[in-house]
C-alpha positions in Angstrom: -10.2 0.5 29.5 -11.2 0.9 25.7 -11.6 -3.0 23.4 -9.4 -4.0 21.9 -11.5 -4.0 18.6 -12.0 -0.5 18.7 -8.4 0.7 18.1 -7.8 1.4 15.0 -5.9 -0.9 12.7 -4.0 -0.9 8.7 -5.8 -2.6 6.1 -4.3 -5.8 6.4 -3.7 -7.7 3.4 -4.1 -11.9 2.5 -1.0 -14.2 2.9 1.5 -13.4 -0.4 3.6 -16.4 -1.1 7.3 -15.6 -3.1 7.1 -17.1 -6.6 10.7 -19.5 -7.4 11.3 -17.2 -10.5 11.6 -14.1 -8.3 15.1 -15.6 -6.2 17.8 -14.3 -8.0 21.2 -14.4 -8.1 22.1 -13.8 -4.2 19.6 -16.8 -3.0 17.3 -14.7 -2.4 14.0 -12.3 -3.5 15.2 -9.7 -5.8 14.6 -6.6 -5.1 11.9 -5.2 -7.7 9.2 -8.1 -6.8 9.1 -6.6 -3.2 7.2 -3.9 -4.9 5.1 -5.9 -7.0 4.0 -7.8 -3.4 2.9 -4.3 -2.2 1.3 -3.7 -5.6 -1.2 -7.2 -4.5 -1.6 -6.4 -1.2 -2.7 -2.3 -2.2 -5.1 -4.4 -5.0 -7.1 -5.4 -1.8 -6.5 -2.8 -0.3 -8.0 -0.2 -3.2 -11.2 -2.9 -3.7 -12.0 -2.1 0.4 -12.5 2.1 -0.8 -14.3 1.1 -4.1 -11.3 1.0 -6.7 -10.9 -2.2 -9.3 -11.3 -3.6 -12.2 -15.0 -3.4 -12.0 -14.8 0.2 -11.3 -12.4 0.8 -14.0 -15.4 -1.0 -16.0 -17.8 1.1 -14.7 -16.8 4.7 -14.8 -13.4 4.2 -16.5 -11.9 6.1 -14.3 -8.8 4.3 -12.3 -5.7 5.1 -10.4 -1.5 5.1 -11.0 0.9 5.5 -8.8 2.6 8.4 -9.2 5.6 7.9 -6.6 6.9 4.8 -4.6 9.2 4.1 -2.0 10.7 0.6 -0.5 12.9 0.1 2.3 14.4 -2.8 2.2 14.9 -4.0 6.0 15.4 -7.7 6.3 15.5 -9.9 3.0 12.9 -13.0 2.0 13.3 -16.6 0.6 11.6 -18.7 -1.3 8.8 -20.5 0.5 8.6 -17.4 3.1 5.2 -16.1 2.4 4.1 -12.6 4.2 0.6 -10.3 4.5 1.2 -6.1 4.2 -0.7 -3.5 5.7 -2.1 -0.6 4.1 -2.9 2.9 5.9 -3.7 6.6 4.5 -1.6 8.8 5.7 -2.6 12.2 3.9 -4.9 13.5 0.5 -7.6 15.3 -1.3 -9.3 15.4 -4.2 -7.4 13.9 -6.0 -4.6 11.9 -4.8 -4.0 9.4 -1.6 -0.9 8.8 0.6 0.0 4.9 1.8 1.9 3.8 3.7 2.9 0.0 3.9 4.4 -2.4 5.7 5.8 -6.2 4.4 5.4 -9.2 7.3 6.6 -12.0 7.3 3.9 -14.8 8.8 6.6 -15.1 12.0 5.7 -11.5 12.6 8.8 -9.9 11.2 9.0 -6.9 9.5 10.9 -7.4 6.5 9.8 -4.7 4.4 8.4 -0.9 4.0 6.7 1.0 0.9 5.3 4.5 1.1 3.4 5.7 -2.2 1.5 8.7 -3.8 -1.5 7.4 -6.1 -3.4 9.1 -8.2 -7.3 9.4 -9.4 -7.0 9.1 -13.3 -10.2 9.0 -15.7 -8.6 7.4 -18.7 -10.3 9.6 -21.8 -7.1 11.7 -21.0 -5.7 10.2 -19.8 -5.6 12.7 -16.5 -6.1 13.1 -12.6 -9.5 14.1 -12.1 -11.5 14.1 -8.6 -12.5 11.0 -6.6 -16.6 10.6 -7.0 -17.8 11.8 -3.6 -18.9 8.3 -2.3 -15.0 7.2 -2.7 -13.3 9.7 -1.3 -15.8 9.8 1.6 -14.8 6.1 2.1 -10.9 7.1 1.7 -11.9 9.9 4.5 -13.5 8.0 7.3 -10.3 5.3 6.3 -7.9 8.6 6.7 -9.4 9.4 9.8 -9.5 5.8 11.5 -5.7 5.8 10.4 -5.2 9.5 11.9 -4.7 8.1 15.1 -2.8 5.5 14.8 1.3 6.1 15.5 2.7 7.6 12.7 5.2 5.7 11.2 8.5 4.8 11.9 10.8 5.8 8.2 7.8 7.7 6.9 8.6 10.7 4.4 11.6 9.7 4.5 14.1 10.7 1.7 17.7 9.0 0.8 21.0 11.0 1.7 24.0 10.6 2.5 24.4 13.0 5.2 22.6 12.2 8.7 
């Protein structure tokens, strides 16, 4: 039997808090702040990959978000705390496709976020290949995440027809 420690899992963020200014007139988390929560959690994952403020300062390279889709599954309110998973679905030398799930601290799924991130030379700015050491780290993470069942909702499109 496999050791549960050997089963791959997405990265998981620290616990994130809903801020009072993020609550809208419907008394729940405004839709734009789901993206803020996903972004804060992604920042933690990006540090693991080797991106972040020190990387930008040393190389003048960074990441830009090219596209991001959110599915709102259950409302969040003031006082709720959440964690976000982060996993790589695909990648190449210049970009990566990620998927995140935002979980309430009680375990239920509140939202999913799916994005395409570009590696950018700020001197252009222009999209450029990642350094080999970061690409290798990203590839290893993607290979690990490929062993996990494909996430529900990944790759969906908006449509009025089923």
